C-alpha positions in Angstrom: 230.8 -264.4 27.7 230.9 -260.4 27.9 230.9 -257.9 31.1 227.5 -256.1 32.0 227.5 -252.6 33.2 226.2 -252.2 36.2 223.4 -249.6 36.6 223.6 -246.7 39.3 220.8 -246.5 40.8 218.5 -243.4 40.0 216.4 -243.2 43.4 216.5 -244.6 47.1 213.6 -245.7 49.6 213.1 -244.2 52.6 211.0 -246.4 54.5 211.0 -244.1 57.1 209.5 -241.1 55.7 208.0 -244.0 52.9 209.4 -241.5 50.1 212.1 -241.7 47.5 215.2 -239.5 46.7 216.6 -239.3 43.4 220.5 -239.7 44.2 223.3 -238.0 41.2 224.8 -239.5 39.1 227.9 -238.0 37.6 230.3 -235.8 39.7 230.2 -232.0 38.8 230.7 -228.4 40.1 227.5 -229.0 41.9 228.5 -232.1 43.7 230.2 -235.6 43.8 228.0 -238.5 42.2 226.2 -240.9 45.2 224.8 -237.9 46.8 221.6 -236.8 47.2 219.4 -234.5 45.2 216.0 -234.4 46.9 212.8 -235.7 46.0 212.6 -237.9 43.7 209.6 -237.0 41.1 208.5 -238.5 37.8 209.1 -236.7 35.0 206.1 -236.6 31.9 206.6 -236.1 28.7 204.7 -233.5 26.7 202.1 -234.8 24.3 202.4 -232.1 20.7 
């Protein structure tokens, strides 16, 4: 049996404001993993 890696959440939902917030995936010089970075937005792929 192989162990599955637990995936981290990339966003969390706030039911009061009805908005999603992006979560820092790893610790960097800008902050620790798990911190809220700001509003989550969908990244569109460019055609070309």
